[in-house]
C-alpha positions as CSV (number, residue, x, y, z in Angstrom):
1,M,0.1,0.2,-0.1
2,F,3.1,2.4,0.6
3,L,4.5,1.8,-3.1
4,N,2.9,5.1,-4.1
5,F,5.2,6.5,-1.6
6,L,8.5,5.1,-2.3
7,D,7.9,6.5,-5.5
8,A,7.4,9.6,-4.8
9,L,10.3,9.8,-2.9
10,R,12.4,8.3,-5.2
11,S,11.1,10.9,-7.9
12,A,12.1,13.8,-5.8
13,G,16.0,12.6,-5.6
14,I,15.8,10.3,-2.2
15,P,17.9,7.3,-2.6
16,V,15.5,5.0,-1.2
17,G,15.2,1.1,-2.3
18,M,12.7,-1.9,-1.9
19,K,15.0,-2.7,1.1
20,E,13.8,0.2,3.2
21,H,10.6,-0.3,2.4
22,L,10.4,-3.7,3.5
23,V,12.0,-1.9,6.6
24,L,9.5,-0.4,7.5
25,L,6.5,-2.8,6.4
26,E,8.2,-4.9,8.9
27,A,7.6,-2.5,11.4
28,L,4.2,-2.2,10.8
29,D,3.8,-5.5,11.2
30,A,5.8,-5.5,14.3
31,D,3.4,-2.6,15.8
32,V,6.5,0.0,16.6
33,I,4.4,2.7,16.5
34,A,1.2,3.6,17.9
35,H,-1.7,4.0,14.6
36,R,-1.1,7.6,14.2
37,P,0.1,9.9,11.7
38,E,2.7,11.8,13.4
39,E,4.3,8.3,14.6
40,F,4.4,7.1,11.0
41,Y,5.9,10.2,10.1
42,Y,8.3,9.5,12.1
43,L,9.1,6.5,12.0
44,S,9.5,6.3,7.3
45,R,11.7,9.1,8.0
46,A,14.2,7.5,10.5
47,I,13.8,4.5,7.7
48,Y,14.0,6.2,4.5
49,V,16.2,9.6,4.7
50,K,20.3,9.3,5.3
51,D,20.9,12.7,4.8
52,E,19.6,15.4,6.9
53,S,19.8,18.1,3.7
54,L,16.8,15.9,2.2
55,F,14.6,16.3,5.3
56,D,12.9,18.9,3.4
57,R,11.8,17.0,0.2
58,F,10.8,14.0,2.8
59,D,8.3,16.3,4.4
60,Q,6.9,17.6,1.3
61,V,6.3,14.4,-0.4
62,F,5.2,13.0,3.1
63,A,2.6,15.9,3.2
64,R,1.3,15.4,-0.7
65,I,0.9,11.2,-0.3
66,F,-0.5,11.8,3.1
67,R,-2.7,14.6,3.1
68,G,-6.4,14.1,4.5
69,V,-5.4,11.0,5.7
70,S,-6.9,10.3,9.9
71,S,-5.7,8.1,13.2
72,G,-9.2,6.3,12.2
73,P,-12.6,6.0,11.5
74,E,-13.5,7.6,14.7
75,T,-11.4,10.3,14.9
76,D,-13.1,13.7,14.4
77,A,-11.6,16.5,12.3
78,Q,-11.9,18.6,14.8
79,A,-11.2,17.3,17.8
80,I,-7.9,19.0,20.0
81,P,-5.8,16.5,22.0
82,E,-7.1,17.7,25.1
83,D,-4.4,15.5,27.3
84,W,-1.7,17.0,25.2
85,L,-2.6,20.5,25.4
86,R,-2.9,20.1,29.1
87,Q,0.1,18.4,29.3
88,V,1.8,21.4,27.4
89,A,0.4,23.6,30.0
90,E,1.2,22.3,33.2
91,R,4.8,22.0,32.1
92,Y,5.4,25.5,30.3
93,L,3.2,27.6,32.3
94,S,3.5,28.1,36.0
95,P,0.7,28.3,38.4
96,E,0.7,32.1,37.9
97,E,-0.4,31.7,34.4
98,M,-2.2,29.0,34.6
99,A,-4.8,30.8,37.6
100,K,-4.7,33.8,34.7
101,I,-6.9,31.6,32.1
102,N,-9.8,32.8,33.2
103,A,-11.3,35.0,30.5
104,L,-13.8,32.9,29.7
105,G,-13.6,30.7,33.3
106,D,-11.3,27.7,34.5
107,W,-9.4,26.0,31.6
108,D,-12.6,23.3,30.7
109,T,-14.7,25.9,30.3
110,L,-12.3,27.4,27.5
111,M,-12.1,24.2,26.1
112,Q,-15.2,23.4,25.8
113,T,-16.8,26.9,24.4
114,L,-13.6,26.4,21.5
115,R,-15.1,23.0,20.6
116,D,-18.5,24.4,20.4
117,R,-17.4,27.4,18.1
118,L,-16.0,24.4,15.9
119,T,-19.3,22.6,15.6
120,E,-21.2,25.9,15.3
121,Q,-19.2,27.5,12.7
122,Q,-19.7,27.1,9.6
123,E,-17.9,29.6,7.7
124,R,-14.9,32.0,7.6
125,H,-15.2,34.9,9.4
126,E,-13.8,37.9,9.8
127,G,-13.5,40.5,13.0
128,G,-16.3,40.6,15.9
129,S,-15.9,38.9,19.8
130,K,-17.7,35.1,19.1
131,W,-16.7,32.9,16.6
132,I,-13.0,31.4,15.5
133,G,-11.4,34.5,13.2
134,T,-9.0,37.1,12.5
135,G,-9.0,40.2,13.6
136,G,-11.7,40.2,16.2
137,T,-11.7,40.2,19.7
138,S,-12.7,36.6,19.9
139,P,-10.8,34.0,22.3
140,F,-10.6,31.9,19.1
141,G,-8.5,33.0,16.3
142,H,-5.0,35.2,15.1
143,G,-4.6,38.5,14.1
144,G,-6.6,40.5,16.8
145,Y,-6.6,40.8,20.3
146,N,-7.7,38.9,23.2
147,P,-5.9,38.7,26.6
148,K,-6.5,35.2,26.8
149,G,-7.2,33.4,23.9
150,I,-6.0,30.9,22.2
151,R,-4.5,31.1,18.8
152,I,-5.3,29.4,15.5
153,G,-3.1,29.3,12.6
154,G,-1.7,33.1,11.5
155,E,0.8,34.5,13.0
156,G,1.1,35.7,16.9
157,R,0.8,39.9,17.4
158,H,0.5,40.5,20.9
159,G,1.8,37.4,22.7
160,R,-0.8,37.2,25.2
161,A,-2.4,33.5,24.0
162,V,-2.5,30.6,26.5
163,K,-1.9,28.0,23.8
164,V,-1.1,28.2,20.2
165,W,-3.1,25.5,17.4
166,D,-1.4,25.8,14.5
167,R,-1.1,23.8,11.6
168,R,2.4,21.7,11.7
169,E,5.6,22.9,9.7
170,F,8.9,21.8,9.3
171,R,12.0,23.8,9.0
172,N,13.6,23.9,5.8
173,L,16.6,21.3,6.2
174,D,18.8,21.7,2.8
175,D,22.0,22.2,1.2
176,S,21.0,25.2,0.1
177,R,21.0,26.5,3.9
178,E,24.1,28.0,5.8
179,L,24.2,25.7,8.9
180,G,27.1,27.1,10.8
181,T,30.8,26.4,11.3
182,R,30.8,22.5,12.0
183,N,28.7,22.1,8.4
184,I,31.4,24.4,6.9
185,K,34.0,22.5,8.5
186,V,32.3,19.1,6.5
187,A,32.6,20.4,3.9
188,L,36.5,22.0,3.5
189,R,36.7,18.1,4.7
190,R,36.8,17.4,1.0
191,L,40.4,19.8,0.3
192,R,42.5,17.3,2.0
193,R,45.6,15.5,1.0
194,F,47.4,14.1,3.6
195,A,51.1,13.4,4.5
196,R,53.4,12.9,7.2
197,T,55.4,16.0,7.7
198,G,58.0,17.4,10.2
199,G,59.5,16.1,13.5
200,V,58.3,12.8,14.3
201,D,56.0,13.4,17.6
202,E,53.8,10.6,16.6
203,L,53.6,7.5,18.3
204,D,53.4,4.3,15.5
205,M,51.9,1.7,17.6
206,D,51.9,-0.7,14.6
207,A,55.6,-0.1,13.9
208,T,56.1,-0.2,17.9
209,I,54.1,-3.8,18.2
210,D,55.9,-5.7,15.5
211,G,60.0,-4.7,16.4
212,T,58.6,-5.5,19.7
213,A,57.7,-8.4,18.2
214,R,60.7,-9.3,16.3
215,Q,63.4,-7.6,19.0
216,G,62.0,-9.2,22.1
217,W,62.4,-5.9,24.0
218,L,60.3,-3.2,23.7
219,D,61.5,-1.0,20.6
220,V,59.4,2.5,20.1
221,R,58.6,3.7,16.9
222,M,57.7,7.2,16.1
223,R,56.5,8.9,12.6
224,P,55.5,12.8,12.1
225,E,51.8,13.5,12.5
226,R,49.6,12.9,9.6
227,R,48.6,16.7,8.8
228,N,46.4,18.3,5.6
229,A,49.2,19.3,3.2
230,I,46.7,21.2,1.0
231,K,48.3,25.1,1.0
232,L,45.3,27.5,1.3
233,L,45.0,31.0,0.1
234,L,41.9,33.3,0.8
235,F,40.9,36.5,-0.1
236,L,38.4,38.2,2.1
237,D,35.7,41.4,1.1
238,I,35.5,43.8,3.8
239,G,33.2,46.7,4.5
240,G,30.2,48.0,2.5
241,S,27.5,45.8,1.0
242,M,29.3,42.6,2.7
243,D,28.2,43.9,5.9
244,G,25.5,41.3,6.1
245,H,28.1,38.9,5.2
246,V,30.1,39.3,8.6
247,K,28.8,36.3,10.2
248,L,28.2,33.6,7.4
249,C,32.1,34.6,6.5
250,E,33.3,34.7,10.2
251,E,31.8,31.3,10.2
252,L,33.6,30.3,7.5
253,F,37.4,32.0,8.2
254,S,36.9,30.1,11.8
255,A,36.6,26.2,9.7
256,A,39.3,27.2,7.5
257,T,41.9,28.1,10.0
258,A,40.5,24.7,12.0
259,E,40.9,23.0,8.6
260,F,43.8,24.2,7.2
261,K,47.5,24.4,9.0
262,H,48.9,25.9,5.2
263,L,46.6,29.0,5.4
264,E,47.6,32.4,4.4
265,F,44.8,35.4,4.3
266,F,44.2,38.7,3.3
267,Y,41.8,41.4,3.5
268,F,40.6,43.8,0.1
269,H,37.9,45.6,-0.7
270,N,35.2,45.2,-3.7
271,C,37.5,44.1,-5.8
272,I,41.6,42.8,-5.5
273,Y,44.6,45.5,-6.6
274,E,47.7,45.7,-6.0
275,G,47.8,46.0,-1.9
276,V,45.8,43.5,0.4
277,W,46.0,43.5,4.5
278,K,46.3,41.5,7.2
279,D,44.5,43.6,9.7
280,N,41.4,45.8,9.0
281,S,42.4,48.9,11.6
282,R,45.3,49.1,9.5
283,R,44.3,48.9,6.2
284,F,45.9,52.3,5.1
285,T,48.7,52.1,6.6
286,E,50.1,48.3,6.5
287,R,49.6,46.3,3.5
288,T,51.3,44.1,1.7
289,P,52.3,43.9,-2.1
290,T,49.7,41.3,-4.3
291,W,52.9,40.8,-6.3
292,D,54.6,40.1,-2.9
293,I,51.9,37.6,-2.7
294,L,52.4,35.9,-6.0
295,H,56.3,35.3,-5.6
296,R,55.9,34.5,-2.3
297,F,52.9,31.8,-2.4
298,G,53.8,28.6,-4.9
299,H,51.2,28.3,-7.7
300,D,50.6,24.8,-5.6
301,Y,48.3,27.2,-3.3
302,K,44.8,26.7,-4.0
303,L,43.0,29.9,-4.2
304,V,39.9,31.1,-3.1
305,I,38.1,34.7,-2.7
306,V,35.1,35.3,-1.1
307,G,33.1,38.9,-2.0
308,D,29.6,39.5,-2.7
309,A,31.2,40.7,-6.3
310,A,28.8,43.7,-5.8
311,M,30.3,47.0,-7.0
312,S,30.6,49.1,-10.0
313,P,31.4,48.1,-13.2
314,Y,34.2,50.4,-13.2
315,E,35.9,49.2,-10.3
316,I,36.5,46.0,-11.8
317,Q,37.7,47.3,-15.7
318,V,39.0,50.5,-16.0
319,P,42.6,52.2,-13.8
320,G,41.6,54.2,-11.5
321,G,38.2,53.0,-11.0
322,S,38.3,51.9,-6.8
323,V,36.1,53.6,-4.7
324,E,39.4,54.1,-2.1
325,H,42.2,55.0,-4.2
326,M,44.1,55.9,-7.4
327,N,44.2,52.4,-8.7
328,E,47.3,52.3,-11.9
329,E,46.1,48.7,-13.3
330,S,42.4,47.6,-13.4
331,G,40.9,45.0,-10.5
332,A,40.8,42.7,-14.2
333,T,44.2,42.9,-14.0
334,W,44.9,41.7,-11.1
335,I,42.0,38.8,-10.8
336,E,43.9,37.7,-14.2
337,R,47.0,37.7,-12.6
338,L,46.0,35.5,-9.7
339,T,44.3,33.2,-11.8
340,R,47.1,32.0,-14.0
341,V,49.7,31.6,-10.8
342,Y,46.8,29.7,-8.8
343,P,45.1,27.9,-11.5
344,S,42.9,25.9,-8.7
345,A,40.9,28.7,-7.6
346,A,37.5,29.9,-6.8
347,W,35.3,32.6,-5.6
348,L,33.1,31.8,-2.8
349,N,29.8,34.2,-2.9
350,P,27.2,34.8,-0.3
351,A,24.9,36.4,-2.5
352,P,21.9,35.0,-3.5
353,R,22.4,32.6,-6.4
354,S,19.3,34.2,-7.8
355,H,20.7,37.1,-7.5
356,W,23.8,37.2,-9.5
357,D,21.8,37.6,-13.1
358,Y,21.1,40.9,-12.2
359,S,24.2,42.1,-11.0
360,Q,26.7,43.4,-14.0
361,S,30.1,43.0,-11.7
362,T,28.6,39.8,-10.7
363,A,28.9,38.6,-14.3
364,I,31.9,39.9,-14.9
365,L,34.1,38.9,-12.1
366,R,32.4,34.8,-12.5
367,N,33.8,35.1,-16.4
368,L,37.2,36.5,-14.8
369,M,36.9,33.7,-12.9
370,G,36.2,31.3,-15.9
371,D,32.5,30.1,-14.8
372,R,34.3,29.3,-10.5
373,M,32.4,31.0,-9.1
374,Y,30.1,29.0,-6.0
375,P,27.1,30.2,-3.6
376,L,28.4,30.9,-0.2
377,T,26.3,27.7,0.6
378,L,27.1,23.9,1.6
379,A,26.2,22.7,-2.0
380,G,28.4,25.5,-3.0
381,L,31.7,24.7,-0.7
382,D,31.2,21.0,-1.7
383,D,31.1,22.2,-5.6
384,A,33.7,24.7,-5.3
385,M,36.1,21.9,-3.1
386,R,35.7,19.1,-5.7
387,A,36.2,21.7,-8.4
388,L,39.8,22.4,-6.5
389,T,40.5,19.1,-5.7
390,R,39.9,18.3,-9.5
391,K,42.7,20.8,-10.4
392,S,45.4,19.8,-8.3
């Protein structure tokens, strides 16, 4: 009976097969859950979904396939689980707050009145003081005002409802979202190539056991620590329109410093010119010439530029186009030099991908990068790391 569900999940790009389908049937046959849609939802999601980035797709398929399914033939579609409401209230409301639920009498009276309204009301209602609706003073509904009502649907306005009864929605958890430093670290780990270099400061357990067994006495063997040998050159746009992306860039920077031993970073504004800097408070007094970077760091470095690419096209294409100083050479010239010296390069853009086509400067920089511009999301990071690995 669940084959349509299985087909729908496959069509949505969720990798499931007959094995998961049979496991679900076995679980249902063993009565591991009560016969309620909500418990079936969690059981099927636990069996079918192996990656949290697919939760949102699963929710959409589940809602489409099982819309309107009730718990059983005796279930009243308008019934409210009183025991659940009471338990939640007792858990989250203080005795003082419980005592305030007396606008229509005690809790039981309030709930019974709501049941009566649900039974009697036959149509949508706006305003007023009795029916379940919007914009009125009835204790039931949303968008209005009642000091001790029950919000049904909609958004809260005054924060005075003693209970919220709303349709269930699940937060999107997909790979287009920025999910913090930990997830960024996971994405960056695709760009790893381990090597044992440096001093012999790590115990080689296998070699020690082998040597001890062969020699007949304790033969301690040491080896260099296994480290990520990838070298990363990171340029970060700072200021202006990037102010709205500070938190995300901080998370990226934190993750990168934790994942890469060989990391060099510099700041720039809008576009890279003849000078960049390490300390934003001294950006005009302590600059590092870009020529020095090109000569100091070898072409085996991976180049990653982070910026929203939002600027005047003149800042990229014309000498003197910088908004902060008189640049003798255009930003495009310096981008071309960087990508020529560091062929393994990527631009990470924190601006939404849907905005890129409306920005002339973004199109110019994307072309200069050889179409290697990626959104600063988990999926974009994953694509960028794969591309950098292919170039190595």
